[in-house]
Residue frames as qw, qx, qy, qz and C-alpha x, y, z in Angstrom:
[[0.038, 0.755, -0.288, -0.588, 12.98, 22.18, 4.62],
 [0.787, 0.344, 0.498, 0.115, 12.52, 21.15, 1.00],
 [0.168, 0.876, -0.245, -0.380, 14.72, 23.77, -0.65],
 [0.287, -0.424, 0.795, 0.326, 17.12, 21.03, -1.77],
 [0.454, 0.315, 0.826, 0.115, 14.28, 19.59, -3.89],
 [0.278, 0.683, 0.131, -0.663, 13.40, 22.78, -5.76],
 [0.350, 0.519, -0.557, -0.546, 14.67, 21.39, -9.08],
 [0.195, -0.045, 0.980, -0.004, 13.58, 17.79, -8.49],
 [0.373, -0.218, -0.637, -0.639, 10.58, 16.35, -10.34],
 [0.181, 0.133, 0.727, -0.649, 7.54, 16.62, -8.05],
 [0.339, -0.217, -0.663, -0.631, 4.12, 15.29, -9.01],
 [0.603, -0.220, 0.285, -0.712, 0.74, 15.00, -7.34],
 [0.143, 0.149, -0.978, -0.020, 0.43, 11.40, -6.19],
 [0.419, -0.450, -0.739, -0.273, -3.05, 11.46, -4.72],
 [0.381, -0.715, -0.075, -0.582, -5.17, 12.58, -1.81],
 [0.852, -0.477, -0.185, 0.111, -3.61, 10.36, 0.88],
 [0.448, 0.540, -0.391, 0.596, -0.77, 11.96, 2.81],
 [0.620, -0.504, -0.459, 0.388, 0.53, 12.18, 6.31],
 [0.113, -0.988, -0.106, 0.013, 0.70, 15.62, 7.94],
 [0.367, -0.804, 0.392, 0.257, 4.43, 15.45, 8.73],
 [0.407, -0.255, 0.768, 0.423, 5.50, 13.08, 5.93],
 [0.596, 0.570, 0.213, -0.524, 3.64, 14.13, 2.78],
 [0.429, 0.647, -0.517, -0.361, 6.09, 12.80, 0.15],
 [0.887, -0.051, 0.451, 0.083, 6.76, 9.39, -1.38],
 [0.140, 0.737, -0.507, -0.424, 9.33, 8.63, -4.08],
 [0.954, 0.263, 0.142, 0.027, 10.39, 6.31, -6.87],
 [0.137, -0.734, 0.595, 0.297, 13.91, 5.40, -7.95],
 [0.846, 0.411, -0.249, -0.232, 15.26, 3.15, -10.73],
 [0.486, 0.392, -0.735, 0.264, 17.95, 1.38, -8.71],
 [0.724, -0.437, -0.526, 0.085, 17.84, -0.85, -5.65],
 [0.057, 0.534, -0.390, 0.748, 18.28, 1.12, -2.44],
 [0.247, -0.171, -0.841, 0.449, 17.91, 0.12, 1.18],
 [0.182, 0.359, 0.509, -0.760, 14.38, 0.76, 2.41],
 [0.476, 0.340, -0.273, -0.763, 12.88, 0.86, -1.09],
 [0.655, 0.136, 0.725, -0.162, 10.55, -1.87, -2.37],
 [0.004, -0.134, 0.715, 0.686, 10.70, -3.08, -5.98],
 [0.543, 0.352, 0.433, -0.627, 7.16, -2.64, -7.30],
 [0.850, 0.515, 0.079, -0.072, 7.84, -3.59, -10.93],
 [0.849, 0.010, 0.122, 0.513, 11.11, -4.68, -12.48],
 [0.494, 0.251, 0.058, 0.830, 13.56, -1.79, -12.18],
 [0.190, -0.621, -0.073, -0.757, 11.27, 0.61, -10.27],
 [0.452, -0.208, -0.712, 0.496, 11.49, 0.98, -6.50],
 [0.304, -0.768, -0.313, -0.469, 9.02, 2.69, -4.14],
 [0.317, 0.088, -0.563, 0.758, 10.00, 4.71, -1.08],
 [0.312, -0.719, -0.620, -0.007, 7.37, 5.18, 1.60],
 [0.083, -0.942, -0.049, -0.320, 7.09, 8.53, 3.45],
 [0.671, -0.696, 0.198, 0.166, 9.64, 7.57, 6.13],
 [0.762, -0.011, 0.357, 0.540, 12.29, 6.41, 3.63],
 [0.365, 0.735, 0.267, 0.505, 11.63, 9.42, 1.41],
 [0.311, -0.946, 0.034, -0.090, 12.21, 11.75, 4.36],
 [0.740, -0.458, 0.320, 0.375, 15.59, 10.03, 4.92],
 [0.642, 0.353, 0.379, 0.565, 16.49, 10.49, 1.25],
 [0.082, 0.930, 0.155, 0.322, 15.63, 14.19, 1.45],
 [0.527, -0.811, 0.210, 0.142, 18.07, 14.50, 4.35],
 [0.755, -0.107, 0.423, 0.489, 20.73, 12.71, 2.25],
 [0.439, 0.686, 0.322, 0.484, 20.06, 15.15, -0.60],
 [0.195, -0.973, -0.002, -0.123, 20.46, 18.10, 1.77],
 [0.618, -0.635, 0.388, 0.252, 23.81, 16.66, 2.87],
 [0.419, 0.702, -0.469, -0.334, 24.78, 16.17, -0.82],
 [0.425, -0.261, 0.867, 0.002, 25.01, 12.39, -0.31],
 [0.460, 0.420, 0.771, 0.131, 22.33, 11.81, -2.98],
 [0.000, 0.059, -0.347, -0.936, 21.21, 13.69, -6.09],
 [0.498, 0.368, 0.448, -0.645, 17.55, 14.73, -6.45],
 [0.466, 0.445, -0.486, -0.591, 17.90, 13.89, -10.16],
 [0.159, 0.132, -0.977, -0.054, 17.84, 10.17, -9.29],
 [0.113, 0.326, 0.833, -0.432, 14.38, 10.37, -7.71],
 [0.224, -0.402, -0.511, -0.726, 10.80, 11.02, -8.72],
 [0.002, -0.127, -0.664, 0.737, 8.89, 12.62, -5.84],
 [0.279, -0.500, -0.651, -0.499, 5.14, 12.61, -5.27],
 [0.217, -0.171, 0.422, -0.864, 3.09, 14.73, -2.91],
 [0.714, 0.028, 0.378, -0.588, 0.58, 12.30, -1.45],
 [0.055, 0.156, -0.943, -0.290, -0.44, 8.96, -2.90],
 [0.729, -0.081, -0.210, -0.646, -3.47, 6.82, -3.69],
 [0.090, -0.213, 0.938, -0.259, -4.37, 3.72, -1.75],
 [0.731, -0.101, -0.353, -0.576, -6.91, 0.94, -2.07],
 [0.662, -0.298, 0.615, -0.308, -7.93, -1.87, 0.19],
 [0.215, -0.191, 0.919, 0.269, -7.18, -5.37, -1.11],
 [0.339, 0.465, 0.817, -0.048, -10.81, -6.25, -1.82],
 [0.250, 0.813, 0.157, -0.502, -11.59, -2.77, -3.15],
 [0.041, 0.586, -0.598, -0.546, -8.87, -2.97, -5.80],
 [0.194, 0.039, 0.952, 0.233, -9.97, -6.43, -6.96],
 [0.317, 0.647, 0.633, -0.285, -13.58, -5.23, -7.17],
 [0.220, 0.801, -0.111, -0.546, -12.54, -2.26, -9.33],
 [0.061, -0.368, 0.812, 0.448, -10.49, -4.55, -11.60],
 [0.273, 0.307, 0.912, 0.005, -13.49, -6.89, -11.94],
 [0.285, 0.778, 0.413, -0.378, -15.68, -3.90, -12.86],
 [0.638, 0.517, 0.302, 0.485, -13.22, -2.90, -15.59],
 [0.129, -0.986, -0.037, 0.094, -12.07, 0.32, -13.92],
 [0.330, -0.715, 0.530, 0.315, -8.43, -0.61, -14.49],
 [0.802, 0.536, -0.246, -0.099, -6.60, -1.71, -17.60],
 [0.748, -0.481, 0.422, 0.175, -4.03, -4.38, -16.82],
 [0.567, 0.735, -0.361, -0.084, -0.89, -4.75, -18.91],
 [0.964, -0.053, -0.104, 0.240, 1.89, -7.29, -19.12],
 [0.611, 0.131, -0.109, 0.773, 4.56, -4.57, -19.13],
 [0.191, -0.896, -0.374, 0.142, 3.57, -1.74, -16.78],
 [0.461, -0.500, 0.146, 0.719, 6.91, 0.02, -17.20],
 [0.332, 0.295, 0.542, 0.713, 6.09, 0.90, -20.82],
 [0.108, -0.805, -0.466, -0.351, 3.35, 3.26, -19.58],
 [0.514, -0.742, -0.155, 0.401, 5.59, 5.00, -17.04],
 [0.452, 0.758, 0.015, 0.471, 7.00, 8.26, -18.40],
 [0.646, -0.446, -0.206, 0.585, 9.95, 8.98, -16.13],
 [0.082, 0.983, 0.088, -0.140, 10.54, 12.75, -15.91],
 [0.680, 0.434, -0.070, 0.587, 13.48, 14.33, -17.70],
 [0.452, -0.760, -0.149, 0.442, 15.71, 16.48, -15.50]]
């Protein structure tokens, strides 16, 4: 039941998703179960995101603190390095500057 997320920012994250756990999330503060992926941005896998949705339903968390994605993209270790070598990705010293966090 995702009714509690009806006003939360939801974006398409990519074609990879699990049948029963289709969402992943980002947050800008440290939280148990979340992994810091760049300074000040934390990633929640499908299992952790499902737990957060339950906390939102119980009013223990606010959906405004999260950025939700339906599905995600994934690369194998060698595949990503090959694409970087081919110039398919632009690398930056400050990845956060290109991240436009949604306004609620």
